[in-house]
N, C-alpha and C positions, 0 to 999 in steps of 0.2 A: 503494499500499499504504499509506503514511503517515497517507493521508489517511483509510483505512478503521479503521486504529488508534487514530487521534483520534475519528472518529467513534463506535464504540463505547464508547470509554473513557469519553466525555461524557455519550455519552446513557444507555446500558444500565447503568453503573456506579452510576446514581440508580434501578434498576430501576424506569426508565419505565413502567408498563403498559401503554399503547397501543401500544409498539413492542416489546414483550415480546410480547404478543396477535398484532402481525402479523408478527413471528418465528416466530412457533407455527405459524400458515397457511402462512408459507412453505415450512416445515418438513414440514407433512404434506402441502399441496401436490406436492411434490417425489417426496416417499415414492409416495402415490399413482399420482403418472404413472410413474414408476419399474417399480412393482408392475404395471402396467396395462400398459405397453410391454412389459415379460417374458411376460407373458400371452398379450398378442395374436402376440406372436414364436414362441409353443408352439401355438398355434390355426392359424396359415399353415404352407399344404403345397404343395406341388407339384403343384396340382391337375391338369395337364395329363400330367403322370406318374401321377397316382393314376387318373386315368379310365382312363387307357390300361390300366393294369395289371388294372382291374376288369372294363374292357370284353372283356378275355382270357379271363380266368376266365368270365365269364359266360356267352360265344358256349362256350366247351370245358364249359358246365352244370355247375361247380364251384362251388356256394356255398360250403362249407365254406373253399374257399381265400381266396375275396371276403370273406367275414367274417374271415379271420386278416389279410388284408392291412388292413382297415380296422383292428382292432384294433394292429397294429403301426405301423401310419401314425400314426396318435391326432391330435385336434384335433377343432375342432368340427362341420368336412363328415364327414370321416371317423366320428366319431360318430353323425351323421343318416344317413347312406349305410347302416350296421350295423343301423339300427332297421329303416331300408324293407328291406334282408337277410333280418332274422328274420321278416319277416313278409311274404317273399315269396308265401305260399300262399293269401292274401286277394287281393278285388278290387282292383282301381284304386285306388277311393275312399277305401278301408279304408288301403292304403300311403301313399296323399299324406297322409290325415288322422294316419297315426302319424309322419310323418315331418315333418309342419308342426310336431305338439306337439313333437316332439324339437328342432326348429328353434328354437322360441319359448324353449324352455330353454337353448340351447346360446346365445342372442342374450343370452340375462338375465344370464348367465355373462359373457360379452364385455362389456358393458356395465355390469358391478355397479362401485359405486364410481366410475366415471367422472362421475356427477353431483356427487361431493363437490367435484370440481375450478370446475365451474360453479357452486358454492355458494362457493366461496373468491375464486373471480375478481368477484364479485360485491358479496360482505360485506368484502374489505379494502379496496376504494377507501373504503365507507362509513365503515369503523374510523377509518382516517386522516381521514375529513373529520372524525370525533370528535374525534379529537387537536385538529386545527386550530381547530375551535371551543373546543376547552376552550382552547387555548394565548391566543387571542384572548381570552377570557373572563380569563384572567390577566393579559393585558396590561393590561386597562383595569383591570381592580383595583389594579393597581399604580399606575397614572395617577389613580383617584380617590384612593388611599389616601396618596398621595404629593403629590398637588397640582401644579398647574403648573408652580413656582415653584424645588419639590424634587425631582420627578421623575427618577426615574434611569432616564437613557438603555438602560444598560447591562441592568438587570434587564427593561424593556420590552420590548429587543433582544433579549433569550433568550427569553421567551415569544414573542415572534413569529416566531423563528426556530424555537423546539420546532413552533409551528404549520402552519410550511410543511415541516419535516421527517418529520413524520406523513401529512400528504397524499402528499409524495415517495415515502413509504415503502411505503405501501399500491396505488400505482400501480407500484413496481417489483415488487413482488409480482402485482397484478392481470393486469398486462398479459403476461407470461412465461405466467401460470397459464390465462390467454386461449387464448394459441396452442397451449400444452399440449392444453388438452381440445379445439380444433378438431382437430388433427393427429390424436388418438386416435378422435374420432369420424369422421372418412375414413378410417381404417385398419377401421373395425367396419363402416362401409357399405360396404368392398370386400370383406371377409369376406362380409357378406349377401347382397351379389351374387354371389359363387361358390356357396355356397350356397343360392340359387334354381336359378341354371342346372344345376348340377352333381345337386339333386336331380331336376329334370326329365329331366335324360340318364339318370337310373337309374331312376327310375318305369318311362320307355319301355322301358327294355332288359328288365325286370322282367315287365313286361305284356305285351312283344311275343311272339306263340304261339312256343313252341319244346318241345324234349321237355322232361321233367321232370329237374330237378337231381338231382346226385350227391348220394347222402346219405351 
């Protein structure tokens, strides 16, 4: 804790632009990750239980109850299935097309803002590297202005330290951002797979010959 206090007091007290930018990137990355994580949790449902409920009411030919279950369940999968249920009187190709369009819309919502994490993961090390270059420029400028005899090792050392600190700060932000982005991508791929398998099963249930649905 003492190191952290000294670190912030020493570098941020001087309004170091590079470190402030990197700090801002870390706040944005954390905010986006939490927002996406909460959204994905709302989108995930107990797929097996949902399918069992839908299959039961469809076998009873009660389309109204099936739609109600989708509305009560919520989430990407339920929203897509609802679209298919509302177009039950059309042929299989039209039902699949409408559900595919709905699926693309839901996937876009799932992926919304996730790319921001990828961008931040790529630019924060570059911003840190920029700080490193500026630090080395400052160090060599001190050496040139002071001359070899009167060179201030303290000031040159501070410039070199600043250069390394900015690189470290960029990596500290980039590494967890990469991990967070790939974690979200994995969760999204899992939901997309469930969407594909569930949609296929519902289409089969809707297009299988049966008595007319209750109105």
